[in-house]
N, C-alpha and C positions, 0 to 999 in steps of 0.2 A: 327465485328467492330474494326478498328484499334485504338490503344491508340495514345497519343500525339507523341510517338516515331515511329509510324507507324507499330508497332507490333500488331498482332492479339490477342486480349484479350481472355482468357478462357471463355467459355460460362457461367460457374457458377459465374465468376467475373462480367460479364455484368449484370446478373440477381441481384447480390448483389448490384451493383452500382445503378441499377434502384430503388431498394427498399430503399437504403440509401438516394437517392435523394428525393424519395416520404416522407420519414420520415422527412428530413430536411425542405421540403416544407409545412409540416404540414398536409399532406394527411392522415398520421397515427400519432395519438397522443400518448403520453406515456400510456402504458396499453392497447393499441388497439391490437387486434389480426391480425397478418399478414397473407397473403395468404399462405396456406400450400403447401407442395411439390406436392400433387396431383393436385393442381390448377395451380401451376407455371409450372410444366412439360409440359402440353398441350399448355399452353399459350405461351411458348417460344420454343416449339418443341424440347424439350430436354428429356433426361432419368430422371426418378424419382431421381436417385442417384445424378444427376447433380444439380437438384433443391435443394435436401437436402444439398449439399455441399455449395450452396449459402446461405442458412439459417444459416449453421454452420459458415460461414464467418462473418455474421452479429453478431452472438453471440460472436465470438472471438474478434470482434471490440468493444464489449461492447454496441452495439446498440439494441440487442434483448436478450431475455431470454426464455428458455422452461419452460412450466408448465406441469407437468406430466398429460397425458391424455387429455390436452386441446389445445396443439399446441404451436406455437411460437409467442410471444408478443413483442411490442416495449418496450424497457427497461423503467421501471417506477421508478427505484431507482434514487434519485437525488445524484450525485457525491458529496463527501465531498471536500470542498475547503480548502485545507491545507495552512494556512497562515505562510509561512516559516519564516518570520522575527518577526511578532508580537508575535507568540506563545512562542519565546524564550527570550522575554524581562523580565528583572528582576521584573518589576511591575506586571508581570503575575504570575509566580511561587513564587516570593517573597511575594506576598499578599496572599499566600495559595491557589491559584487556580491551577487547572490542566492546563498544557500547551495545552491540547486538547480542552479546553473551548474556545481558541481563534479561532478554526477552523470552528466551525459549531454551529447552534442553536439546534442540536440533540445530545444526549449524547451517546458517545461510551461506550461500556461495555467490560470488560475484562472477557472472558469466559474460558480462560486457562491461568495458571500462574505457574511457577516454579522458585525457587531461590536455588542456590546451589553454593558451593565453587568448582571451577574447575581449571585445567591447561588450560589457554586460548589458542586458536590458535596462531601460531607464529606471524602472522601479527598483531593480537590484542596486544600481549605481547610487541611487538616492539613499538607500538604507546604509550602504557601506560608506557613504560620504565621498564618493569618487567625483572628481571634477571631469569636465569634458576632456576626452583624449586619454584619461587614465584607464587602465585595463584591469581585468580580473583573471585569476586562475579559476578555470571552470573544470570541475571534476564530475563527469557523468557516468552513472553506473546503473546496471540492472541486477537485482537480487533475486535469486531463486532458491527454493526449498523443495527437496525431493523432485528435482527436475521440473518444478512448477514456477514460472515467473510470478513473483508476488509484488515487486516494487521497483519503481524507477526513481532515482535520485539525482539531483544536480545541485552541487555545492559551489558557491562563488566566494572567493576570498580576494582582497586587494592584492594585485600581483606584486606590487613594490614591497609589500609586507612579507610575502612568502617566497620571493625569488631565490633560487638556489637551494631551497630546503627540500626535504622529502615529500612535502605537499605537492610539489609540481611533478612528482613521478607517480606512476600507478600504484605502487606499494608504498604506503606512508610509514610502515613499521608498526611495532607494538603500541597500542593505545591510539592509533589512528591520527586523524587531523588535530584533535584537541590536545593530544600529548605533544604533537610537533609545534603547535602554537605555544604551548608552555615552554618548550625548549627555546623559542624565539623570544621569550619574555612577554608573551601576550596570552597567557592562559585565560580561557573563558571562565568567568565567575557568575554569569547571569544568563539565563536562556529565556527566550519567549517563543511559544509555539501557537499558531493559529490553525485550526482545523475547519475544513468545509467539505461538503459533498457535491459532486456534479457528475454528469455522464462523461465518459472519456472521449477524447478525440479519436478519430480513426487510427492515427499513428500510435497513440498510447495503447489502444485496444490491441493493435497488431503486436506491439512489443510485449504486452502482457499475456497475449494469447486468450483474450476474453472478448465477449460480446460488447458491442457498443451500447447495448441496452442495459448493462449492469453498471451501477454507479462505482466511482472511485472515491477514495478519500484523499484530499489534497492538504498536506501538512506543510506548512512553512515555518521553519525555525530560524531564529536569529540568535547568534552567540555574541556576547559582550565581554570585553575585557574590563579590568578593574577601573580603568579611567572612563568607562562608559562608551568606548568606541565599538561599533559593530565590526567584528572581525570575520564573521562568516554569515552568509545566508544560504540556507539549504531548502530546496523545494522537492518535495517527495509526493509521488503519486502511488497510492497503495490500492491493490485490488480489494475492495470492500469485503469480498467473500474470504479473503485470506487472513484477515486481521481482526482482532479485538483490541481496541484501545483501553488500556488499564492505567487509572490514575489513582494512586493510593497515598494518602498523606494524613498527617495528624491535624486535629483541629486547633 
């Protein structure tokens, strides 16, 4: 069957498209088992490997998931709605709340965390205005929801700025990093986020428990204090199947 440009679509893609259309039409609900490769192969007159590739395509799109020994099922995980503007409002972290509380009614957990003094990558040092030899406090975390890894995050702050504060400890306390920066007299008043998509590295895929064929969303956020100084750069790697980026603002 030709696509809109007249080119012949690969057989596995046609099968994946049919299954996707059936999912979107409600023929398969979240958590329902999809036809297996041994059912799809004779139905479409293709090899089992072709049917298997179709199911893998759905998994890479975040529409389906494998369950060991049981088959492939429609994805039941409800993506996190990341509210890009509300989460960074001062009345969020300034009130001692986690910025993650603005995103979802389900609580994210940090199941991996490390805090250390490092020589940051050059591009981070440049944004933070660090001279050669100056170090940063690096906070690396993995976030999970319902036992599913969803995001990796690495925050960098000038070490001299935060030395001795709770920012250099795993638990930063109520309101997180931004509340502690405010305590130090360097409250963030302006944020900039850049978002792009790419395939994960093998290490990122392993940490997130996902295929290297499924894209991740890379979000880089810079926080600025009132004097225009960059006080934090945070690089986040989001499983694209686990998130919806939600930006709501007035005209």
